[in-house]
PAVO-299590 format. One record per residue: x, z negated, y of N, C-alpha, C in turn; chain; residue in three letters. Coordinates in pm, 1 decimal. Example, Ala and Ser with C-alpha at 12.3 -4.5 7.8 and 13.67 -1.06 7.14 Angstrom:
[pt [1319.0 -780.0 -569.0] [1230.0 -780.0 -450.0] [1320.0 -780.0 -330.0] A ala]
[pt [1285.0 -708.0 -225.0] [1367.0 -714.0 -106.0] [1290.0 -787.0 3.0] A ser]
//
This chain:
[pt [84.5 -1.3 -135.6] [17.3 -9.4 5.7] [93.8 -2.9 114.0] A unk]
[pt [72.5 84.3 228.7] [139.5 102.5 332.3] [109.1 11.1 434.2] A unk]
[pt [203.2 -38.9 521.7] [177.9 -136.0 629.7] [111.1 -73.0 732.9] A unk]
[pt [12.7 -133.7 805.6] [-72.1 -93.8 898.2] [17.2 -91.6 1033.9] A unk]
[pt [6.2 14.6 1110.2] [96.6 13.2 1226.8] [14.2 -41.7 1345.3] A unk]
[pt [68.5 -111.9 1440.8] [17.3 -153.2 1566.7] [61.2 -77.5 1689.6] A unk]
[pt [-25.3 -43.6 1762.5] [6.4 49.9 1882.6] [-29.6 -36.1 1982.1] A unk]
[pt [71.9 -58.0 2083.6] [64.3 -99.2 2215.4] [51.0 -26.2 2310.8] A unk]
[pt [-24.0 -31.6 2411.3] [-35.4 44.9 2529.7] [-4.2 -8.7 2657.2] A unk]
[pt [92.6 -93.3 2659.7] [141.9 -175.7 2756.6] [288.8 -133.2 2759.6] A unk]
[pt [344.2 -121.0 2897.6] [512.0 -98.9 2901.4] [581.5 -215.2 2860.8] A unk]
[pt [692.1 -186.3 2817.7] [789.3 -267.0 2751.0] [835.2 -388.4 2888.9] A unk]
[pt [838.9 -322.5 2982.7] [868.9 -415.0 3086.1] [765.2 -528.9 3149.7] A unk]
[pt [643.1 -486.1 3117.9] [544.5 -583.2 3131.5] [566.5 -709.2 3034.6] A unk]
[pt [578.9 -647.9 2903.0] [595.6 -753.9 2793.3] [711.4 -849.7 2822.0] A unk]
[pt [823.5 -772.7 2852.9] [950.6 -862.7 2881.3] [932.3 -963.7 2998.9] A unk]
[pt [846.9 -910.1 3103.9] [826.9 -1017.7 3230.9] [752.5 -1123.7 3167.4] A unk]
[pt [658.4 -1103.6 3083.0] [563.5 -1217.1 3028.2] [646.9 -1322.1 2959.9] A unk]
[pt [747.0 -1258.7 2870.6] [799.2 -1348.8 2783.4] [907.4 -1427.7 2882.0] A unk]
[pt [965.5 -1371.5 2959.2] [1068.9 -1453.5 3056.8] [994.3 -1596.6 3118.3] A unk]
[pt [845.9 -1570.5 3134.8] [792.4 -1674.0 3189.1] [767.6 -1793.0 3108.2] A unk]
[pt [777.8 -1765.5 2974.0] [775.2 -1885.5 2867.0] [894.2 -1963.6 2853.1] A unk]
[pt [920.5 -2074.4 2887.5] [1036.8 -2151.8 2872.7] [1077.6 -2173.5 2736.7] A unk]
[pt [989.3 -2201.1 2636.3] [1032.8 -2218.9 2492.6] [1089.3 -2073.0 2436.8] A unk]
[pt [1036.5 -1965.6 2479.2] [1094.4 -1835.9 2448.2] [1222.1 -1814.8 2506.6] A unk]
[pt [1254.7 -1861.6 2613.4] [1372.1 -1838.3 2684.6] [1504.7 -1917.3 2641.3] A unk]
[pt [1447.8 -2040.0 2568.8] [1551.1 -2129.2 2499.8] [1567.9 -2083.3 2376.2] A unk]
[pt [1475.3 -2027.6 2309.1] [1487.4 -1968.2 2182.1] [1596.3 -1845.3 2192.9] A unk]
[pt [1571.3 -1754.4 2294.0] [1671.4 -1644.1 2307.2] [1809.1 -1691.8 2325.3] A unk]
[pt [1830.2 -1803.6 2387.6] [1950.1 -1846.5 2443.6] [2027.3 -1899.9 2304.3] A unk]
[pt [1933.1 -1974.4 2236.9] [2005.4 -2016.6 2111.1] [2051.5 -1909.5 2009.9] A unk]
[pt [1967.8 -1825.6 2016.2] [1990.3 -1699.5 1909.9] [2122.0 -1641.1 1979.2] A unk]
[pt [2157.4 -1626.7 2083.0] [2269.1 -1546.8 2141.7] [2382.8 -1655.1 2100.5] A unk]
[pt [2383.9 -1771.4 2110.6] [2464.4 -1872.5 2077.6] [2522.3 -1858.7 1921.0] A unk]
[pt [2399.0 -1844.4 1851.3] [2421.1 -1809.0 1702.7] [2493.1 -1699.7 1699.2] A unk]
[pt [2461.7 -1599.5 1750.1] [2543.5 -1455.3 1723.7] [2682.1 -1462.3 1750.0] A unk]
[pt [2700.7 -1531.2 1860.2] [2860.8 -1564.0 1905.3] [2931.8 -1627.9 1793.4] A unk]
[pt [2847.3 -1746.0 1737.2] [2923.7 -1808.8 1621.0] [2937.8 -1724.4 1506.3] A unk]
[pt [2862.3 -1612.5 1484.8] [2871.1 -1522.9 1375.6] [2992.9 -1420.5 1397.2] A unk]
[pt [3038.0 -1412.9 1530.6] [3168.0 -1317.9 1562.7] [3121.7 -1220.0 1637.6] A unk]
[pt [2979.4 -1207.9 1685.1] [2957.7 -1104.9 1785.8] [3017.0 -1117.8 1919.7] A unk]
[pt [3082.2 -1032.9 1987.4] [3161.8 -1040.2 2122.5] [3044.9 -1054.6 2223.3] A unk]
[pt [3065.7 -1151.0 2317.2] [2974.4 -1149.4 2449.2] [2956.2 -1013.5 2504.7] A unk]
[pt [3058.5 -914.4 2513.1] [3052.8 -778.0 2550.5] [2939.5 -726.2 2495.9] A unk]
[pt [2937.9 -718.3 2369.0] [2822.4 -665.0 2286.5] [2681.2 -724.1 2335.1] A unk]
[pt [2680.4 -858.3 2341.0] [2552.1 -926.5 2373.2] [2495.7 -900.2 2511.9] A unk]
[pt [2597.6 -877.6 2597.7] [2535.6 -866.9 2728.3] [2440.0 -726.3 2748.0] A unk]
[pt [2476.1 -613.4 2651.1] [2392.0 -508.6 2658.6] [2270.0 -533.4 2600.2] A unk]
[pt [2255.0 -603.2 2478.1] [2161.9 -644.1 2399.9] [2052.9 -733.2 2487.8] A unk]
[pt [2088.9 -819.3 2556.7] [2022.1 -923.6 2618.5] [2000.6 -878.5 2780.3] A unk]
[pt [2065.8 -752.5 2810.1] [2048.5 -713.8 2945.6] [2099.2 -812.3 3050.5] A unk]
[pt [2214.5 -863.9 3025.3] [2264.9 -977.8 3142.5] [2407.4 -960.7 3144.6] A unk]
[pt [2478.1 -1041.6 3203.3] [2622.5 -1030.0 3228.8] [2704.4 -1099.6 3125.4] A unk]
[pt [2826.7 -1062.8 3106.6] [2933.9 -1134.1 3010.4] [2930.0 -1265.2 3064.9] A unk]
[pt [2933.9 -1303.5 3193.5] [2939.0 -1455.5 3238.3] [2817.8 -1531.0 3181.6] A unk]
[pt [2705.0 -1481.0 3191.5] [2605.5 -1559.1 3119.1] [2611.1 -1578.2 2988.5] A unk]
[pt [2660.0 -1489.0 2913.1] [2666.8 -1510.7 2769.8] [2792.4 -1625.3 2737.3] A unk]
[pt [2892.2 -1594.6 2832.9] [2999.5 -1703.9 2800.6] [2946.9 -1854.2 2851.5] A unk]
[pt [2882.4 -1849.9 2969.2] [2812.2 -1986.8 2980.1] [2739.9 -2044.7 2888.8] A unk]
//
């Protein structure tokens, strides 16, 4: 049985803006970034993934 697809008719920027307003979501993203650094990912890679600066990742 195939998985059902869900279609979203909202721009990704709108969804990202809503997620940034949620403090628990922001904390989760930060923790996951720290986890990725402990696994060996470089902050230079993560700055692209998280659309932020290397300094933010290092901090």
